[in-house]
C-alpha positions, 0 to 999 in steps of 0.5 A, spaced: 500 500 500 505 504 501 509 502 495 502 504 491 502 511 494 509 512 493 508 510 485 502 515 485 506 521 488 511 520 483 506 520 477 503 526 480 509 530 480 511 528 473 504 530 471 505 537 475 511 538 472 508 537 465 503 542 466 508 547 469 513 546 463 507 544 457 512 539 455 510 531 456 518 529 456 522 533 461 527 528 462 529 522 458 526 517 463 519 520 462 519 517 455 526 514 453 524 513 445 520 519 444 526 523 448 531 520 443 527 522 437 526 529 440 533 530 440 534 527 433 529 532 431 532 538 435 539 537 432 536 537 425 532 543 426 538 546 428 542 544 422 536 547 417 536 553 421 544 554 419 542 552 412 537 557 412 541 563 415 547 561 410 542 561 404 539 568 406 546 571 407 548 568 400 542 570 397 544 577 399 551 577 397 549 575 390 544 580 389 549 585 391 554 582 386 548 582 381 547 590 382 555 591 381 555 587 375 549 591 372 553 597 374 559 594 370 555 593 364 552 600 364 559 603 364 561 598 358 555 600 354 557 608 356 564 606 353 561 603 347 557 609 345 563 613 346 567 609 342 562 609 337 562 617 337 570 617 336 569 612 330 566 618 326 571 621 322 568 628 322 570 629 329 575 635 330 581 634 335 578 638 341 572 633 340 576 627 340 580 630 346 573 630 350 571 623 348 578 621 351 577 624 357 570 621 358 573 614 356 578 616 362 573 618 367 568 611 365 574 607 366 575 610 373 568 608 375 569 601 372 575 600 376 571 603 382 565 598 381 570 592 380 573 594 387 567 594 390 567 591 398 561 587 401 558 590 408 563 586 411 569 589 408 571 584 403 572 585 396 567 582 392 570 580 385 577 578 388 576 571 388 579 568 394 583 574 395 578 578 398 582 582 403 586 586 397 583 590 391 583 586 385 584 592 380 590 596 382 594 601 378 602 600 377 606 606 376 612 603 374 608 600 367 602 605 367 598 599 367 592 596 371 594 589 374 590 584 377 591 582 384 586 577 385 585 570 383 579 566 379 578 561 385 571 560 388 568 561 395 562 556 397 557 556 402 553 549 404 546 550 403 543 543 404 546 536 406 552 535 401 550 541 397 554 547 396 553 553 392 559 558 389 559 565 392 562 569 387 563 571 380 569 572 376 567 579 373 574 581 371 574 575 366 570 579 362 575 585 362 581 580 359 584 581 352 590 578 349 593 574 355 592 580 359 587 579 365 585 587 365 587 587 357 581 591 356 582 596 361 589 597 359 587 598 352 582 603 353 587 607 357 592 607 352 587 609 347 584 615 352 591 617 352 592 618 345 585 621 344 587 626 349 594 628 346 593 633 340 599 631 337 596 624 335 592 624 329 585 621 330 587 617 324 592 613 327 588 610 332 581 608 328 583 601 328 584 601 335 577 604 336 574 598 332 578 593 335 576 595 342 568 596 340 569 588 338 572 587 345 567 591 348 561 586 345 565 580 347 565 583 354 558 584 354 557 577 352 561 575 358 557 579 363 550 576 360 553 569 362 554 572 369 547 574 369 545 567 367 549 564 372 547 569 378 540 568 376 540 560 376 544 560 383 538 565 386 533 560 383 536 554 386 537 558 393 529 559 393 528 552 391 532 550 397 529 555 402 522 553 400 524 545 401 528 547 408 521 551 410 517 545 409 521 540 412 522 545 418 515 545 419 514 538 418 519 537 424 515 542 428 509 538 428 512 532 430 516 535 435 509 538 438 506 531 438 512 528 441 514 533 446 508 538 448 503 536 453 496 535 452 493 539 458 486 537 458 488 530 458 494 531 463 489 535 468 484 529 468 490 524 469 492 528 475 485 528 478 485 521 477 491 520 481 489 524 486 483 521 487 487 514 487 492 517 492 486 519 497 482 512 497 489 509 498 491 513 504 484 512 507 484 505 506 491 505 509 489 509 515 483 504 516 488 498 516 492 502 521 486 503 526 485 496 526 487 492 532 486 485 536 481 488 540 477 490 534 477 483 531 475 480 538 469 484 539 
């Protein structure tokens, strides 16, 4: 009888804790099988949350890169328009000097765009060398030099799934074996155009060659836009999948771990009643004596 009362008290204590925490499983001994499954699901939820954080961060980074690539594209189109004006043989020397200066200014803006930093202070288009400006001016050679690399950074966004973080914008600016050949040839042309001693006829072929190179650069940028769009679509699909799995896990966790208040309240009252009955019976037994039986 005392053992039964002790068992009832233990069960009531467990139920009261469940009602207090609103959790059916507070310690593994409450339900070892459920506790194991809850632990597994909680680990999975934590992993999914990390994947979702990675996706959010990566998607933002890709959006930033897309905006900067668009800026670079706009500048290349502006350079193209300026070269088309310069290709007009009717331009006076002063007009050519002004167009040469315009090319120089557009080049400076293009370099600034490629040397964009992220919110964290890392250079966006430097490959894995993201602590150094990818485009730097070399006074000795009077040319732009590439100080980054063409390596890729990756982020894990699902189990066994990595997505490349960066794009290689500078590859669109290569020409003739020079990583930044397009920039350097445009710089050389702008210097010639601003020099009144240089005849426009002497660099007309350079203008035509650079118009072709700019067309190729725009093709490369178009490929980058396609690549960025594909990655964003992949991230959206993965984010939706993670959300669905997380919601399903949440429902299972709720079923396993959450207390049913109504059921627990009824169960607690039953144990209270049982304990009271047992206690009364125990008191009655204790009050019995040999004289009671002899009467």
